[in-house]
DRENTI-759146 format. One record per residue: chain; x negated, y, z of N, C-alpha, C in turn. Coordinates in Angstrom, 2 decimals, always signed. Example, Ala and Ser with C-alpha at 12.3 -4.5 7.8 and 13.67 -1.06 7.14 Angstrom:
2
   mol      n.xx      n.yy      n.zz     ca.xx     ca.yy     ca.zz      c.xx      c.yy      c.zz
     A    -13.19     -5.69     +7.80    -12.30     -4.50     +7.80    -13.20     -3.30     +7.80
     A    -12.85     -2.25     +7.08    -13.67     -1.06     +7.14    -12.90     +0.03     +7.87
# end
This chain:
141
   mol      n.xx      n.yy      n.zz     ca.xx     ca.yy     ca.zz      c.xx      c.yy      c.zz
     A    +46.42   -150.77    -36.03    +46.62   -150.13    -34.74    +46.57   -151.19    -33.65
     A    +45.92   -150.87    -32.55    +45.88   -151.77    -31.40    +46.49   -151.05    -30.21
     A    +47.31   -151.77    -29.48    +47.93   -151.24    -28.27    +47.63   -152.22    -27.15
     A    +47.09   -151.72    -26.06    +46.78   -152.55    -24.91    +47.92   -152.44    -23.91
     A    +48.44   -153.58    -23.50    +49.52   -153.63    -22.52    +49.04   -154.45    -21.34
     A    +49.07   -153.88    -20.15    +48.69   -154.59    -18.94    +49.94   -155.19    -18.31
     A    +49.79   -156.44    -17.88    +50.87   -157.09    -17.12    +50.31   -157.35    -15.72
     A    +50.94   -156.72    -14.73    +50.48   -156.83    -13.35    +51.66   -157.23    -12.48
     A    +51.50   -158.31    -11.75    +52.55   -158.82    -10.85    +53.88   -159.01    -11.59
     A    +53.81   -159.44    -12.83    +55.01   -159.69    -13.61    +55.60   -158.48    -14.30
     A    +55.03   -157.30    -14.07    +55.56   -156.07    -14.65    +54.67   -155.60    -15.80
     A    +55.30   -155.03    -16.82    +54.58   -154.50    -17.97    +55.37   -153.35    -18.56
     A    +54.69   -152.48    -19.29    +55.30   -151.29    -19.85    +55.15   -151.33    -21.37
     A    +56.25   -151.31    -22.09    +56.25   -151.38    -23.54    +56.52   -150.02    -24.19
     A    +56.33   -148.93    -23.46    +56.61   -147.59    -24.00    +55.79   -147.28    -25.25
     A    +54.52   -147.75    -25.28    +53.67   -147.46    -26.44    +54.21   -148.14    -27.70
     A    +54.74   -149.35    -27.56    +55.31   -150.04    -28.72    +56.59   -149.33    -29.16
     A    +57.40   -148.95    -28.20    +58.63   -148.23    -28.52    +58.30   -146.91    -29.24
     A    +57.30   -146.19    -28.76    +56.91   -144.92    -29.38    +56.40   -145.15    -30.80
     A    +55.67   -146.22    -31.01    +55.17   -146.54    -32.35    +56.33   -146.73    -33.32
     A    +57.31   -147.55    -32.93    +58.42   -147.82    -33.83    +59.32   -146.60    -34.03
     A    +59.43   -145.75    -33.06    +60.21   -144.53    -33.24    +59.55   -143.59    -34.25
     A    +58.19   -143.63    -34.31    +57.46   -142.71    -35.18    +57.26   -143.24    -36.60
     A    +57.54   -144.50    -36.84    +57.30   -145.07    -38.17    +58.60   -145.18    -38.95
     A    +58.43   -145.30    -40.26    +59.59   -145.44    -41.13    +60.11   -146.87    -41.15
     A    +61.18   -147.05    -41.90    +61.75   -148.39    -42.05    +60.75   -149.29    -42.76
     A    +60.84   -150.56    -42.51    +59.95   -151.52    -43.15    +59.76   -152.74    -42.27
     A    +58.97   -153.65    -42.75    +58.64   -154.86    -41.99    +57.27   -154.68    -41.34
     A    +57.17   -155.05    -40.11    +55.92   -154.90    -39.35    +55.58   -156.23    -38.71
     A    +54.30   -156.53    -38.64    +53.87   -157.77    -38.00    +53.07   -157.42    -36.75
     A    +53.48   -157.98    -35.64    +52.74   -157.81    -34.40    +51.93   -159.07    -34.15
     A    +50.72   -158.89    -33.73    +49.87   -160.02    -33.36    +49.44   -159.80    -31.92
     A    +49.73   -160.75    -31.06    +49.43   -160.58    -29.64    +48.32   -161.56    -29.25
     A    +47.27   -161.02    -28.68    +46.17   -161.84    -28.17    +45.82   -161.35    -26.78
     A    +45.29   -162.23    -25.97    +44.87   -161.83    -24.64    +43.59   -161.02    -24.78
     A    +43.59   -159.86    -24.18    +42.43   -158.97    -24.22    +41.39   -159.46    -23.23
     A    +40.15   -159.59    -23.70    +39.05   -159.99    -22.82    +38.07   -158.84    -22.75
     A    +37.63   -158.55    -21.56    +36.70   -157.44    -21.40    +35.33   -157.82    -21.93
     A    +34.63   -156.83    -22.43    +33.29   -157.05    -22.95    +32.31   -157.36    -21.84
     A    +31.11   -157.74    -22.24    +30.10   -158.03    -21.23    +29.89   -156.79    -20.37
     A    +29.48   -157.02    -19.16    +29.32   -155.91    -18.22    +27.87   -155.39    -18.25
     A    +27.70   -154.19    -17.76    +26.35   -153.64    -17.65    +25.49   -154.47    -16.70
     A    +26.10   -154.98    -15.63    +25.36   -155.84    -14.71    +24.88   -157.11    -15.39
     A    +25.72   -157.70    -16.23    +25.31   -158.89    -16.98    +24.12   -158.57    -17.87
     A    +24.20   -157.44    -18.57    +23.14   -157.06    -19.48    +21.83   -156.77    -18.72
     A    +21.93   -156.08    -17.58    +20.75   -155.81    -16.77    +20.14   -157.10    -16.24
     A    +20.97   -158.03    -15.84    +20.49   -159.33    -15.35    +19.76   -160.08    -16.47
     A    +20.31   -160.06    -17.68    +19.68   -160.75    -18.80    +18.31   -160.16    -19.08
     A    +18.23   -158.84    -19.22    +16.98   -158.19    -19.61    +16.00   -158.01    -18.45
     A    +16.52   -157.90    -17.23    +15.65   -157.66    -16.08    +15.21   -158.90    -15.35
     A    +15.94   -160.00    -15.52    +15.63   -161.24    -14.80    +15.42   -162.42    -15.74
     A    +16.43   -162.73    -16.54    +16.41   -163.95    -17.36    +15.31   -163.91    -18.41
     A    +15.28   -162.89    -19.24    +14.28   -162.83    -20.31    +12.84   -162.75    -19.78
     A    +12.55   -161.97    -18.74    +11.18   -161.99    -18.23    +10.74   -163.37    -17.72
     A    +11.64   -164.09    -17.06    +11.30   -165.44    -16.59    +11.08   -166.37    -17.78
     A    +11.95   -166.26    -18.78    +11.77   -167.08    -19.98    +10.46   -166.74    -20.70
     A    +10.12   -165.47    -20.77     +8.87   -165.05    -21.41     +7.68   -165.71    -20.71
     A     +7.65   -165.65    -19.39     +6.56   -166.29    -18.64     +6.53   -167.80    -18.88
     A     +7.70   -168.44    -18.88     +7.76   -169.88    -19.12     +7.32   -170.25    -20.51
     A     +7.71   -169.46    -21.50     +7.31   -169.73    -22.88     +5.80   -169.53    -23.05
     A     +5.24   -168.51    -22.41     +3.80   -168.30    -22.47     +3.05   -169.48    -21.84
     A     +3.53   -169.96    -20.69     +2.92   -171.12    -20.03     +3.01   -172.37    -20.90
     A     +4.05   -172.44    -21.75     +4.24   -173.60    -22.63     +3.45   -173.46    -23.93
     A     +2.68   -172.37    -24.07     +1.82   -172.23    -25.23     +2.33   -171.31    -26.33
     A     +3.51   -170.74    -26.15     +4.03   -169.81    -27.14     +3.29   -168.49    -27.03
     A     +3.23   -167.73    -28.10     +2.53   -166.45    -28.12     +3.49   -165.27    -28.22
     A     +4.60   -165.33    -27.52     +5.52   -164.20    -27.49     +4.84   -163.03    -26.79
     A     +5.17   -161.82    -27.23     +4.54   -160.63    -26.64     +5.53   -159.74    -25.92
     A     +6.83   -160.02    -26.03     +7.82   -159.13    -25.41     +9.14   -159.85    -25.18
     A     +9.93   -159.26    -24.32    +11.28   -159.78    -24.08    +12.14   -159.63    -25.33
     A    +11.88   -158.63    -26.16    +12.63   -158.45    -27.40    +12.42   -159.65    -28.32
     A    +11.19   -160.17    -28.39    +10.94   -161.37    -29.20    +11.65   -162.58    -28.61
     A    +11.65   -162.69    -27.30    +12.35   -163.78    -26.63    +13.84   -163.69    -26.95
     A    +14.38   -162.49    -26.92    +15.79   -162.27    -27.25    +16.11   -162.76    -28.66
     A    +15.30   -162.37    -29.64    +15.53   -162.79    -31.02    +15.39   -164.30    -31.18
     A    +14.43   -164.90    -30.50    +14.21   -166.34    -30.53    +15.46   -167.10    -30.05
     A    +15.98   -166.68    -28.90    +17.13   -167.39    -28.35    +18.44   -167.05    -29.07
     A    +18.55   -165.84    -29.61    +19.74   -165.55    -30.43    +19.79   -166.52    -31.61
     A    +18.66   -166.71    -32.26    +18.61   -167.63    -33.41    +18.88   -169.06    -32.97
     A    +18.33   -169.44    -31.83    +18.46   -170.81    -31.36    +19.87   -171.13    -30.86
     A    +20.49   -170.19    -30.16    +21.73   -170.49    -29.44    +22.97   -169.92    -30.11
     A    +22.88   -168.73    -30.70    +24.10   -168.06    -31.15    +24.35   -168.11    -32.65
     A    +23.45   -168.71    -33.40    +23.51   -168.58    -34.85    +24.73   -169.26    -35.49
     A    +25.17   -168.65    -36.57    +26.19   -169.24    -37.45    +25.49   -169.71    -38.71
     A    +26.07   -170.71    -39.34    +25.54   -171.19    -40.61    +26.52   -170.81    -41.72
     A    +25.98   -170.20    -42.77    +26.77   -169.79    -43.92    +26.30   -170.62    -45.11
     A    +27.26   -171.24    -45.80    +26.94   -172.14    -46.91    +27.28   -171.48    -48.24
     A    +26.38   -171.60    -49.20    +26.66   -171.23    -50.59    +27.21   -172.48    -51.25
     A    +28.49   -172.48    -51.58    +29.13   -173.68    -52.12    +28.69   -174.01    -53.54
     A    +28.06   -173.07    -54.22    +27.56   -173.33    -55.57    +26.20   -174.03    -55.54
     A    +25.34   -173.62    -54.60    +23.98   -174.17    -54.57    +23.75   -175.14    -53.43
     A    +24.62   -175.12    -52.42    +24.41   -175.95    -51.24    +23.45   -175.34    -50.23
     A    +22.93   -174.16    -50.56    +21.99   -173.49    -49.66    +22.71   -173.09    -48.37
     A    +22.01   -173.25    -47.25    +22.54   -172.88    -45.95    +21.65   -171.78    -45.37
     A    +22.28   -170.69    -44.96    +21.57   -169.58    -44.34    +22.03   -169.49    -42.90
     A    +21.09   -169.32    -41.99    +21.41   -169.19    -40.57    +21.32   -167.72    -40.17
     A    +22.39   -167.24    -39.54    +22.47   -165.84    -39.15    +22.70   -165.77    -37.64
     A    +21.75   -165.17    -36.90    +21.97   -165.03    -35.46    +23.09   -164.04    -35.18
     A    +23.94   -164.36    -34.23    +24.99   -163.45    -33.81    +24.45   -162.45    -32.79
     A    +25.12   -161.35    -32.67    +24.74   -160.33    -31.71    +25.28   -160.69    -30.33
     A    +24.48   -160.50    -29.31    +24.99   -160.69    -27.95    +25.81   -159.48    -27.51
     A    +25.63   -158.36    -28.20    +26.35   -157.13    -27.84    +27.85   -157.25    -28.06
     A    +28.27   -158.11    -28.96    +29.70   -158.25    -29.25    +30.36   -159.35    -28.42
     A    +29.60   -160.02    -27.58    +30.17   -161.08    -26.75    +31.04   -160.49    -25.65
     A    +32.12   -161.19    -25.32    +32.89   -160.77    -24.16    +32.19   -161.32    -22.91
     A    +32.71   -160.98    -21.75    +32.05   -161.35    -20.49    +31.91   -162.86    -20.35
     A    +32.91   -163.63    -20.75    +32.85   -165.08    -20.63    +31.83   -165.67    -21.61
     A    +31.83   -165.21    -22.85    +30.86   -165.70    -23.83    +29.44   -165.37    -23.39
     A    +29.25   -164.17    -22.85    +27.93   -163.75    -22.40    +27.47   -164.62    -21.23
     A    +28.38   -164.93    -20.33    +28.06   -165.80    -19.20    +27.65   -167.19    -19.69
     A    +28.35   -167.71    -20.68    +28.01   -169.01    -21.26    +26.64   -168.96    -21.92
     A    +26.33   -167.87    -22.61    +25.01   -167.69    -23.23    +23.92   -167.75    -22.16
     A    +24.11   -167.05    -21.07    +23.12   -167.05    -19.99    +22.99   -168.45    -19.39
     A    +24.10   -169.17    -19.24    +24.04   -170.54    -18.74    +23.20   -171.43    -19.66
     A    +23.33   -171.24    -20.96    +22.53   -172.02    -21.92    +21.05   -171.67    -21.81
     A    +20.75   -170.40    -21.58    +19.35   -170.00    -21.36    +18.80   -170.65    -20.10
     A    +19.61   -170.67    -19.04    +19.19   -171.30    -17.79    +18.92   -172.79    -17.99
     A    +19.80   -173.46    -18.75    +19.61   -174.89    -19.02    +18.33   -175.13    -19.83
     A    +18.07   -174.30    -20.83    +16.86   -174.43    -21.63    +15.62   -174.27    -20.74
     A    +15.65   -173.26    -19.87    +14.51   -173.01    -18.99    +14.22   -174.21    -18.11
     A    +15.26   -174.79    -17.55    +15.10   -175.96    -16.68    +14.58   -177.17    -17.46
     A    +15.21   -177.44    -18.60    +14.91   -178.66    -19.35    +13.57   -178.62    -20.08
     A    +13.27   -177.50    -20.72    +12.10   -177.47    -21.59    +10.91   -176.70    -21.02
     A    +11.15   -175.83    -20.06    +10.05   -175.02    -19.53     +9.75   -175.31    -18.06
     A    +10.58   -176.15    -17.45    +10.44   -176.48    -16.03    +10.42   -175.21    -15.18
     A    +11.30   -174.28    -15.53    +11.41   -172.99    -14.86    +12.84   -172.83    -14.37
     A    +12.97   -172.30    -13.18    +14.30   -172.07    -12.62    +14.64   -170.58    -12.69
     A    +15.80   -170.30    -13.22    +16.30   -168.92    -13.28    +17.37   -168.78    -12.21
     A    +17.19   -167.84    -11.28    +18.18   -167.69    -10.22    +19.53   -167.26    -10.77
     A    +20.57   -167.70    -10.10    +21.91   -167.27    -10.47    +22.08   -165.81    -10.11
     A    +22.89   -165.10    -10.87    +23.05   -163.67    -10.57    +23.75   -163.45     -9.24
     A    +23.25   -162.50     -8.51    +23.92   -162.01     -7.32    +23.48   -160.57     -7.12
     A    +24.09   -159.90     -6.18    +23.82   -158.48     -6.01    +22.38   -158.20     -5.57
     A    +21.67   -159.19     -5.04    +20.30   -159.00     -4.56    +19.25   -159.67     -5.46
     A    +19.58   -159.95     -6.73    +18.64   -160.70     -7.57    +17.32   -159.96     -7.76
     A    +17.37   -158.64     -7.81    +16.11   -157.88     -8.00    +15.19   -158.03     -6.78
     A    +15.76   -157.98     -5.59    +14.97   -158.12     -4.38    +14.36   -159.52     -4.30
     A    +15.14   -160.54     -4.59    +14.64   -161.91     -4.55    +13.56   -162.15     -5.61
     A    +13.69   -161.50     -6.74    +12.73   -161.66     -7.85    +11.36   -161.11     -7.47
     A    +11.32   -160.08     -6.61    +10.05   -159.45     -6.24     +9.26   -160.28     -5.22
     A     +9.90   -161.23     -4.59     +9.21   -162.05     -3.57     +8.22   -162.98     -4.18
# end
């Protein structure tokens, strides 16, 4: 069970926890408290797919790559930037598994985009504009 508690200006409401304990039987219970982080935003996702990936696609094509879509660019960078390595301790084999960007929180997603921006600058000599409310208008110029 997960219970979200907001603390605003030093005030918080623990009624949900109290209700939980009133409804449960005797026993030992373990509470684990972590700071809740909001998931990536729709604006972040739109910026990635509408601005960042198209610019990267053009830069990769200019650099000689034969990518055909932003979806391929997405898979390429997921493997390059987000992958985890899983080791088979019996054989020593290492398998690389790209992580999903859909499960990133807003901060992780922002860091991912920053890494894409750095790659574009360093390896493709392409500049990706920082997100702002007018990025679509500026992109059309």
